[in-house]
C-alpha positions in Angstrom: 4.4 81.0 113.3 4.5 82.6 109.9 7.8 81.0 109.0 6.3 77.5 109.8 3.2 78.2 107.6 5.5 79.6 104.7 7.5 76.4 104.9 4.6 74.2 104.9 3.0 76.0 102.0 6.0 75.9 100.0 6.2 72.3 100.7 2.7 71.5 99.5 2.8 73.4 96.4 6.3 71.9 95.4 4.5 68.6 96.2 1.4 69.5 94.0 3.5 70.7 91.1 5.5 67.5 90.9 2.4 65.2 91.2 0.5 67.2 88.7 3.4 67.9 86.3 2.6 66.5 83.0 4.1 63.3 81.5 6.3 64.0 78.3 7.0 60.0 78.1 3.2 59.4 78.0 2.9 62.4 75.7 5.1 60.7 73.3 2.8 57.8 73.3 -0.4 60.0 72.7 1.5 62.0 69.9 2.6 59.0 68.1 -1.1 57.5 67.9 -2.8 60.7 67.4 -0.5 63.4 65.8 2.4 61.5 64.0 0.5 61.5 60.7 0.7 65.1 60.2 3.5 66.1 62.6 6.0 63.4 62.0 9.6 64.9 63.3 8.0 68.1 64.4 7.0 69.0 60.9 3.2 70.1 59.7 2.3 68.3 56.4 -0.5 70.8 56.2 1.4 74.0 56.9 4.9 74.1 56.7 5.5 77.2 58.3 3.7 76.0 61.4 5.7 73.2 62.3 6.4 72.4 66.1 9.9 73.7 65.9 10.9 76.0 68.7 11.1 78.8 66.4 7.7 78.2 64.9 6.2 77.8 68.1 7.5 81.0 69.3 6.5 83.0 65.9 2.8 81.8 66.3 2.6 82.2 70.1 2.2 78.3 70.6 5.3 78.1 72.7 3.4 77.4 76.2 1.6 74.3 77.5 -1.5 76.3 77.9 -1.4 77.5 74.0 -0.9 73.9 73.0 -3.4 72.5 75.2 -5.9 74.9 74.0 -5.1 74.0 70.3 -5.3 70.4 70.9 -8.4 70.6 72.9 -10.5 73.0 70.5 -8.7 72.4 67.4 -8.2 74.9 64.3 -8.9 73.7 60.8 -7.2 71.7 59.5 -6.5 70.0 62.9 -9.3 68.4 64.7 -10.5 69.1 68.2 -9.2 66.2 70.1 -10.5 67.2 73.3 -13.9 68.1 72.1 -14.1 65.0 70.2 -13.1 63.0 73.1 -10.2 61.6 71.1 -7.8 62.5 74.0 -8.6 63.3 77.6 -7.3 66.5 79.2 -4.5 64.6 81.2 -3.1 63.1 77.9 -3.4 66.5 76.1 -1.5 68.2 79.0 1.2 65.2 78.2 1.2 66.0 74.8 1.9 69.5 75.3 4.9 68.5 77.7 6.4 66.3 74.9 6.0 69.0 72.2 7.7 71.4 74.3 10.4 69.0 75.5 11.2 67.9 71.9 11.1 71.5 70.3 13.5 72.4 73.0 15.5 69.5 71.9 15.3 70.4 68.2 13.2 67.7 67.3 
């Protein structure tokens, strides 16, 4: 009985993770519309040392979806708080985070 419950639980968790996974392609659309003016090609026109490169994301502890979601939602001057302003909804912020991490892994 425990084995059956474990298998069912793992199946449900896997299904939930796959259906709730952020969509990097959708994130690209949102990024292009809202973020490209300051972060074209993964750069940062306001602070060059805080680009979206994998190395800079790691250095500044922004190399996780949670950290990126927090920053995009609440902002940090000069970056606006897209989530608080209602410019980007929570699901799309998750998609942007997935896109940024995917592009950083690929070297922009």
